[in-house]
N, C-alpha and C positions, 0 to 999 in steps of 0.2 A: 518218025515222031517218037515212038516209043523209046528210042535212045536218047532223043532230046529230052523228054519227061524224067527219065530215070537219072541223068546227067544234073537236071535242075533239083530233083529230089535229094540227091547226094551233097549237093551244095548246101541246101537249106538245111540237111542234118549236121554236116560238119560245121557251118557257121554257129548253129546253137549250142552244140558242144563246145566250141572255143569259148563262145560267150559264158557258158555257165562256169567253165574253169577259171575264166577270169574273176568271177564273183567271189570275194572273201569271204570266209565264213563269219557269220555276225558273232561278235564276241558276246560272251556272258558277264554280266555285271551285278553284283550284289547292290541291293538299295543302301543308300548312305545311312550309317548308324546316326542317330539322333545323340545330340550331346547330353551328358548328365545333367539331370535338374537338381539344382540346390534346394536342400531341405529348407522348410521354414521354421522359424523361430516361435512364430504366433500361436498362443493358445494358452490353456491352463497346464499348470505343474503342481505336484506336491513333492515334499522333500523331509527327511528327518536323519538326524545324525548325532554326533558327538565332538566333544572338545576340551579344551581348556580355559582358564580365565585368572585374571588377576584384577586387584582393585587396590585403589589407594584413595585416601580420604583426607582432606583438611579438617583438623578437629582442635577444639580448645574447650575449656569447662566456664561456663556462667555461675554466677551467685546471685540470685534475685533479677537475672536478665543482664547483669553487667560481666562483660570479660573479666575471668579471675585467674586466667593462665593465658600464655601467649599460644599462637598456632602451634601445632606439631603434624608431622604425617603418619597416620596410621595404615594398614593394609592387611591384605588377604590373598588367597589364592585357592584354587580346587577344579573340580571336573564338572561338567554339565552336559545335558542332552539337549536336542533342539527338535523340534517339528513345525512346519509351516506350508503355506500355500501361496500361488502367485498366478499373474498373467501377463504375458510379454507381448508385445507388438514390434514385429520387424519392419520399420517404417521404411528402411533403404535396404539395398543388397547388404551394406555392411554395418548397418546400426539397429540397435534394438532398445526399446523402451519398456518398462515393465513397472508394476505394482505388485505389492507381498506384502504379507503378514506372518509373524512367526511368535513363537514362545519358547522360553530357555528353563530348564529346571535342574537344580543339582544343589552344589554346596560350595560357595566360593567363601572360605572361613577365614577370619581375620580377628583384629583387637579392637575393642571400644574402651575407651579410659575417661574416668572421671579424674584428672590430675589433681582439683583442689583436695578430694577426699583420699588420695592414695587409693584408688580402686580401679579394678580392670575386669574385662569379662570378655566371653567369645562370641563374635556377631558372624553372621553369614547372610549372604544375598542368597535367598532361596528360589526364587523365581523372577522371570522378567519378560517382556512381551516387547513387539516392536512392529510398527507400520510404517511402510515407507515407499519409496520409488528408486529405480536403478537405470543406469544407463549403460550399455555396454557397446563394445567394438568387435567385429569378427574378426579375429586374427585368422582363423581358417573356418571353413563353412560349418563345422562341428565343435569349434573352440570359441567361447566367448569370454571376453574379459571386460569387467564393468567395475562400476562405484555405484555406492546407494549411500541414501541418508534418510533420515526421517524422524517420527517421535517414539519415545520409549517409556515404559514404566517398569518398576522394579518392587519387589517386597525383602524388606529384611527382617531377620528373626529378632527377637529381644534377648536379655542374656541376664544370668544371675552374676552379680558382680562381687569379687571376692578381693581380699586383701594383696598385698605384694608377695605374701607367703603363701597364699592359696587357700587361706582360711575363710570361710562363709562370713559375709558382712552384714547381712540383713537387708541389702539394698539389691533392687534390680531395674531394668528397663523393659519396656513393651516394645514388641514388633511394630513395624511403619512401613509406609509406602512412599516411594519417590519417584518424579516423572522428570523426564527430560529430552534431549535430542541425540542422535547418533549419527555417526559416519561412519563408512568402511569401504570393502572393496574385494573383489575376488576374481576366481577363474572356474569356470564352468565348461567341461567337456564330455562329448558322448563317450559310451563305453564301449563303441564297435572298434576294439584295439586287439593287437596279438591274434588276431583272426578269430577273435569271438564275437558273434552276433548277438548285440543287446539292443533291437531298436525301442527307441523310448526312453532307455536307461542312462542316466548322465550321471556325474560326480562334480561336486563343487566343494572347493575350499574358499572360506571367507574370513577377512579379519574385521572386527569391529570395535569400535571405542564409543561407549555412550558417557555423557557428561549429565549427571543428576543434580537436583535442585539440594539447596542446603535445607538442613532438618535439626530443630533443637530438641533433642532427645531428653524426655523428662526421667531424672532419676526418682524411682519410688522406695518405699519400703516393702518388703517382701510381702505384707498384708495390703498393699496397695495404695498407702497415703503418699501424697506427692511431697518431695521435700524442695528446697531453694535452689537445689542444683539442677542444671541441664547442660549436656554435651552437645556441643555442634557438632556436625557430621555432613560433609559435602563430598559423595563419592564421585569416583572415575573408573570406569569398568572397561576393561579390555578383554576381548575374547577371540579365539581361533577356532573354528569348527570346520570339521568335513561331513559332508552329508550325501546322501544318495538321493538322486531326484528321477521322478518318472514325470515324463512329458506325454499329454494325453494324444496330442495332434502328431506325435513324430514319426515318418515312417523311413527317414534316411534318403540318401541320394537315390533316384531313380533312373534307371537306363532303359531306355525303350529298346523293344525287340524289333528284328527286323526279318 
């Protein structure tokens, strides 16, 4: 009986060992890595920058309100700074809509002429402001290409008119404001490039063309008395600016840990 029990016990032990040998080791597997989360463009932003511009204006001289000369084109150019703020909504994965307002300040200097009296002076656009909307397409998760449009206003300086030889004439014009509309477009991109980490910081480069209303600029004596002459002035202003942008909600692409 003892021999029989020993034999049975040996069979059980050998069978268990064989079964354990047949079982493969459980493989180790890492948890799957979550896909990167695309950043959102929705939120407020501020920007400031600088650039250059030029303007052209259709102009002629009126005497007693009647055109006395033919239209000619005058113009100017110069440099400017810009500051502004806005808010964007990313309403689809690829499209962004936003509203914004900004101001420009500088000196786009050019010429104003009283052709009838053969007088000329230096005039400049000193400031401008704009409020509008933009629509953009994301060519990459952190690169936005956009177009914009809206309403704009501008302030132009007065000038002391001189003769064609540069001598004082005794006449001047006052500063004035003009309003109109603008269209433009540009590209905005995140500054996380070349291994530099700059969450929230962007750069944008924008072209803008502003079309302002016509103004009849009154010619006065230096003492302030009005004359019979007015100079018609209808400006068209083009600018290109590059700005540094800070987005308050931007965190960049998020990669989940595992």
